[in-house]
DOVODREN-946931 format. One record per residue (C-alpha): z, y, x. Coordinates in steps of 0.2 Angstrom, whole numbers, plus 2048, in hexadecimal, padded with zeros to 3 digits. Each point is the difference from the previous one (the first is absolute). Last residue first. Layout:
N
ZYX ...
END
This chain:
726
7F391B7B1 7F77F47F6 8087FC7EF 7FE7F07F6 8088007EF 8077F27F7 8068007ED 8097F27F8 8037FB7EE 80A7F07FD 8037F67F0 80A7F0800 8037F17F5 80D7F1800 8027EF7F8 7F68037F0 8007F27F3 7F67F17FC 8097F07FD 7F87F880B 7F680E809 80E809809 7F8811803 7FF80C80F 7F88117FD 7F980D80D 7F98117FE 7F980A80F 7F98127FF 7FA806811 7F9811805 7F8800811 7FC80A810 7F57F880E 7F280B7FC 80380B7F0 8047FB7EE 8007EE804 8067FA7EF 8087EF7FE 8057F77F0 80A7F0802 8047F27F4 80B7F1803 8047F37F4 80A7F0804 8047F07F7 80D7F4806 8047EE7FD 8017FC812 7F57F17FF 7F68077F2 7FB810809 7F780D7F5 7F980F80A 7F98107F9 7F680D80A 7FA8117FA 7F880C80C 7FA8127FE 7F680B80C 7FB812802 7F9806811 7F07F6802 7FD8037ED 8057F77F0 8057F180A 8077F47F3 8087F0807 8067F27F4 8097F1804 8047F07F7 80D7F4809 8047EE7FA 80B7F3809 8037F17F6 80B7F1805 8007EF7F8 80D7F3805 8017EE7FB 80F7F6804 80D80880C 80F7F57FD 7F67F5800 7F17FA809 7F380D804 7F08077F8 7FB812805 7F480B7F6 7FC811809 7F680D7F7 7FA811808 7F880E7F7 7F8810807 7F880D7F5 7F680F806 7F980F7F7 7F880E80A 7FB8117F9 7F780F806 7F37FC80D 7FA7F57F9 8057F87EF 8077F180A 8057EF7FB 80B7F4809 8077EE7FE 80C7F780C 8047EE7FE 80C7F3806 8027EE7FB 80E7F5807 8037ED7FC 80F7F8808 8057EE800 8117F7804 8037F280D 811809804 7F7810806 7EE8037FB 7F07F77FE 7EF8077FC 7F680D7F7 7F9811805 7F680D7F8 7FB812805 7F680C7F7 7F7811803 7F780C7F4 7F580F7FF 7F98097F2 7F6810805 7F67F480C 7FC805812 8107F8806 7FA7EE7FF 80C7F37F9 80F7F980A 8037ED7FF 80E7F5806 8027ED7FF 80E7F3802 8067EF804 8117FA805 8087F1808 8137FC801 80F7FC80B 8138037FD 80E7FB80B 8138037FB 80B80680F 80880E7F5 8027FA7EE 7F48077F2 80880D7F6 8058037EE 7FC80B7F1 80181080A 7EE8067FA 7F8800811 7F57F27FA 8017F5810 813803801 8047FD813 80E7F980A 7FF803812 7F57F980E 7F37F87F4 7F47F4809 7EF8067FA 7EF7F8801 7F08087F9 7EE7FA800 7F280C7FB 7EF8017F7 7F480F7FF 7F28087F7 7FC812804 7F380B7F6 7FA812804 7F680D7F8 7F880C80C 7EF8017F7 7F97F680F 80D7F27FD 80E7FB80B 8057EE7FF 8117F9807 8057EE803 8127FD803 80A7F2807 813802801 80D7F880A 8138047FC 80F7FB80A 8128027FE 8117F9808 7FA7F780F 80D7FD80D 7FD80A810 813803804 7FF8127FB 7F97FB7EF 7EE7FC7FD 7F28097F6 7EE7FB801 7F180A7F9 7EF7F97FE 7F080A7FC 7EE7F97FF 7F280C7FA 7EF7FA7FA 7F080A7FE 7F580C7F6 7F680F802 7F480B7F7 7FC7F57F1 7F48057F3 7F17FA80A 7F9804811 8027FD812 8117F67FD 80E80680B 80D7F3805 812804804 80D7F5809 8138037FE 80E7F980B 8138017FF 80F7FC80A 8128037FA 8107FB80A 8118047FA 8117FE808 80F8047F5 8128067FF 7FD8107F5 7F68047F0 7FE8107F6 7FD80B80F 7FD8117F9 80A80D80A 80E80D7FF 80D7F2801 7F67F680D 80B7F1805 7FB7F280B 80E7F47FF 7F57F17FC 7F480480D 7EE8047FB 7F27F8809 7EE8037FC 7EE7F9803 7EF8067FC 7EF7F9804 7EF8077FA 7EE7FC7FE 7F380A7F6 7EE7FB803 7EF8057FA 7FF813803 80E7FF80D 8138017FF 80B7F880D 8138027FC 80F7FE80B 8127FF7FA 811802807 8137FF7FA 811800809 80F8057F6 812801807 8127FE7F8 8037EE805 810805808 80B80E7F9 8068047EF 8128087FD 7FA812801 7ED8017FF 7F480280E 7EE7FB7FE 7F27FB80C 7ED8007FE 7F17FA80B 7EE8017FA 7EF7FB806 7F18067F6 7EE7FC7FE 7EE8067FE 7F07FA808 7EF8047F8 8048137FF 7F280580B 80C80980D 80D7F27FE 80F8037F6 8117F9806 8118067FA 80E7FD80C 8128017F8 811805805 80F8017F4 8128057FF 80B7FE7F1 8118077FB 80C7FD7F2 81080A7FD 8117FF7F8 7FA7F37F4 8038007EE 80E7F87F6 7FE7FE7ED 80F8077F6 8117FA7FC 808806810 7F8808810 80B80480E 7F87F480D 7EF8077FC 805811807 7F580E7FA 7FF813805 7ED7FE802 7F67F07FE 7F37FF80E 7EF7F97FF 7F6800811 7EE7FC803 7F8800811 7ED7FD802 7F47FE80F 7EE7FE800 7F27FA80D 7EE8057FB 7EE7F9800 7F080A7FD 7F8804811 80D7F980C 8128057FC 80680D7F4 813803800 80A8007F0 8128077FD 80A7FC7F1 8118077FA 8097FC7F0 8118077FB 8097FD7F0 8118087FB 80B7F97F3 80C8067F3 80B7F27FB 7FB7F37F2 8107FD7F6 7F67F97F2 80480D7F2 80480E80C 7EF801809 80180B80F 7F280B806 7F07FC80A 7FB809811 7EF7FC807 7FA802812 7EE7FD806 7F87FF811 7ED7FC804 7F7803810 7EE7FC806 7FB7FF812 7EE7FD807 7F580F7FB 80F80C800 8118027F8 7F97FA7F0 8098017EF 8117FE7F8 8108097FE 8097FB7F0 80F8097F7 80C7FB7F2 80C8077F3 80C7FB7F3 7F87F07FA 8097FA7F0 8027ED7FE 7F77F67F3 7F27FD80D 80580B80E 7FB7F780F 7FC7ED800 7EF8057F9 7FC806811 7FD7EF807 8047FF813 8027F080A 7F17F97F6 7FD7ED802 7F87FA7F0 7F180B802 800800812 80880B80E 800813800 7F58067F1 80E80A7F8 80680A80F 7F0805809 7F78017EF 80B80D7F9 7F6810802 8018027ED 8077F17F8 813804800 7FE8127F9 7F37F97F3 80B7F47F8 7F67F17FB 8077F280B 7F97EF7FC 80A7F27F6 8037F080A 8097F27F8 8107F8807 7FF7EE803 7FF7F07F6 7F18067F5 7FD7FD7EE 8018137FB 7F38057F3 7FB811806 8038127FB 7F580E807 80C80D807 8018117F7 7F580E807 80980E809 8028107F5 813800801 8017FF813 80C80E804 806806811 810809802 7FB809810 7F07FA809 7F9804812 7F07FB808 7FC805812 7EE7FD806 7F97FD811 7ED802803 7FD813800 812802806 8108027F7 7F68017EF 80E8027F3 8007F87EF 80E8047F4 8077F77F1 80C8087F4 80B7FB7F2 8058057EE 8097F87F2 8058017EE 8057F07F7 8067FD7EE 8097F07FB 7FF7FA7EE 80F7F87F9 8077EF805 7FD7F07F7 8007F5810 7F07F77FB 7F98107F8 7FF809810 7F98127FD 7F680B80B 7FB812801 7F780A80D 7FD81080A 7F8802811 7FC80E80C 7F67FC810 7FE809811 7F27FC80C 80180C80F 7F17FF80C 800806813 7F180180B 7FF80E80C 7EF800808 7F37F27FD 7F8803811 7ED8017FE 7F67F0805 7FB800813 7EE807801 7EF7F97FB 8097F17F9 7F97EE802 8057F47F2 7FD7EF807 7FC7EF7F8 80D7F57F9 8007ED802 8117FB806 80780D7F3 7FD7F37F2 7FF8097F0 7EF7F87FC 80A7F17FD 7FD7F180B 7F77EF7FD 7EF80A7FD 7FF806811 801813801 7F180B805 803813803 7FA8097F0 8077F37F4 7FA7F77F1 8067F67F1 7F37FB7F4 8027F77F0 7F08097FA 8098077F0 8117FF808 7FC80D80E 80D80180E 7FE80D80E 809801811 80080D80D 8077FE812 80980B80C 8097FF811 804811807 7F980880F 805813804 8137FD804 807811805 8107FF7F5 8047EF7FA 7FE7FD7ED 8097FF7F0 7F98037EF 80480C7F2 80281080A 7EE7FE806 7FC8037ED 7F37F47F9 7F28077F6 7F57F47F6 7EF7FE7F8 7FA7F07F8 7EE8007F9 7F97F47F4 7EE7FB800 7EF7FF7F8 8048087EF 80E80B806 8137FD800 80C80C808 8107FA808 80D80E806 80D7FF80D 810809806 80E7FB80C 8138007FF 80A7F0804 8047EF7F8 8047F180B 8047F17F5 7EE7FA803 8067F7811 7EF7F9807 7FE7F280C 7F280080D 807801812 8127FD7FC 8028107F7 7F680C7F5 80880E7F5 7F98037EF 7F580A7F5 7F47FC7F1 7FB80D7F3 7F97FC7EF 7F080A7FE 7F67F57F4 7F57F880E 8107FB809 80880B80D 804800813 80D80280D 8077F580E 80C80480E 8047F9811 8097F280B 7FA7F180A 7EF803808 80880C80D 7F380E7FD 80F80C7FE 7F88087F0 7FB7EF7F9 7F78057EF 7FA7F57F2 7F48057F3 7FF7FB7EE 7F18017F3 8027F77EF 7F87F67F2 8107F87FA 8087EE7FF 7FF7FC813 80B80E806 80D7FF7F3 8058127FB 80B80C80A 7FF80E7F3 7FE7FC7EE 7F08067F8 7FC7EF7F9 7F97EF805 7EF806806 7ED7FB7FE 7F380D800 7F48027F1 7EF7FA7FF 7EF804809 7F87F880F 806800812 80D80D804 80280D80F 812803805 7FF812809 810803809 807811806 81080180A 80A80F806 80E80280C 80B80F7FC 80A80E807 7F680880E 7EF7FA7FA 7F97EF7FF 7F07F67FE 7FB7EE7FB 7F07F97F8 7FE7EE7F9 7EF7F97F9 8007F07F6 7F07F67FB 8027F07F7 7F87F0806 80B7FF80F 7F87FA811 8017EE803 80B7F2807 8118037F9 7FE7F67F0 8078037EE 80780B806 80080A810 7F08087FF 7FC80D80E 7FF8137FC 7F080A806 8098117FF 80C80B809 7FA8127FE 80280F80C 8058107F8 7F480F7FF 7FB7FF7EE 8127FC7FC 807810807 7F180A7F8 8087FC7EF 7F77FA7F1 8057EE7FE 8098017EF 80F7F47FF 80B80E7FC 80B802810 7FA811806 7FD801813 7FF811809 7F180180D 7FB7F9811 80E7F37FF 8067FB811 7F77F0807 8037EE7FD 7F57F480A 7FF7EE7F9 7FF7F280D 7FC7EE7FF 7FC7F8811 8127FB803 7FF7F47F1 80D7F4808 80E80580C 8017F7810 8097F2809 80D7F87F4 7FA7EE7FF 8017F9811 810807807 8078047EF 8017ED7FC 80C7FC80E 8108077F8 7FD7F87EF 7FA7F0809 8107FF80B 80A8037F0 7F77F17F8 8027F480E 813804801 8027FF7ED 7F77EE801 80A7F980F 8118037F7 7FC7F47F2 
END
């Protein structure tokens, strides 16, 4: 067992020598010159500045195949003045007919809209950057880029754009303030690429060629944006974002009278340098955040629900993406859920082309009911770029209970005095992105817990047009403790190889198809098998972008602790019992071009205690583009087990309505019925973006007990946010 990790780590370190030599697409250059005239953002191409600007054209096809020029013509021009960078895009059409979009809501799903998006790498480090764009109806898209091609769409900042439709094209024109982005003073070559998606022709294209197996956001394949002079300094950059809030709530379960709420708080954004930002928050509020999507819980371990609070999401990838999806030493949802946050600060950004820094500190208040003390949370991350696109990262996490002595606690839960984690990881990304991987080490420090408190994990993946081959292994000690992290399982060793092979027919309805084999083994710390699952999947991608997967799996589990297979508290299977079963299933997603879209998943097979489980899941959607989108998700589980569980049927149903009256006026209604938890929830949100990055929110929530039907609690909140640049 110890030989494999050593070989893998050697491969991770050796790969850069032969795979990280030079940047791709070095021959693609777009020269940006200072504007020869003022530019008005109206989608009308009548300024002298655009007549003199150089055009990026001759896009290359990425999908369905990456071997030819794009069929659709796209022309991009860029210019700038002392305050703004300007972008003008002409997206030419073929034939007649309307564009295809989901709605006017910002940060849309890339592959479900006709859109144009561009990706900027101001440090030319092929790792971090910014992305902006719009769909054909004018809905904006903006985000922070990290890990060479991933996008954080929670980032929301000030910029301006217009989309204007013509008979033969649609035009996207935008002005991006230099204060909105971060860049190093004096750098005159930025990485850049332009991407277009057209649903009618099912074509995705890019200016600088990108292999079809990678997203067009991949910064490994950017061209070069060449400035005629160093970009203007952004100057003083301080933003204040105060909010005012009023609300009322009533808890019918407890039979108490209505509770009124009046609150205020402040966020501030301060540019310490042109590439380093300080974010401050005092008494933050997250009333407008989307509610979690409920699930039927049949898992033995803690479920994961993503962070949705904007303060923790912005510039947070250095913290939240350290480790793996089930080994996260830092998970921001551990901070301030159900507990007041008094204040916080975050310093994040680039120190230079090779060094990146992130430091965050948050202070929460005491909770009298549970005896939870006031706590302070600190996380610090430092990242050093090595070779062309890889990096080495360090993280430190500290959770400290203030004015608290666990030995003196009586009649209430006992909390730890402190919990600390140190981590080191190496992230591999070859220059052409074919090789990616990670090697990870973590250690925790908790009073009363020592020994077997470390984590080691590593993976290596090879991705080409036809092959995707990977290996991952993990070791998590039984005393490893990340109280501010998400590590649902301890005391195990895991090995997970996988391989996928794709075939590409020359013609016909099928674009690609091929088998995938994955297997996952879990062992305890003495190498005794506890779980394993082997799955064979055959996937088909059609030229219209609909997909079909058919799969079969074999599962073996030796329970390490008592477990209720229905999570209804009827009874538990004993620790040490062994369970083995086979399952078959299929998943289908319809083509995105249709106004009516649908997806379904079905599975049938064995279950714990020689039982059976049938699951069906469907998602239906219809859009009256671009103003109304209606969706319905439904999940059904039927589980047959011996007594005392017997037959169990669980429904999970969630209708949703999105109304986008304009690209600044939105309404969302979302209802969820959960038969397993016997709960029904209604959440509605009205949002008016009355000026860039400034919003009025009206949020109404209801919780019901469906059988017998009565209201459990309800709340109404009105919140006003204003963005002020100093």
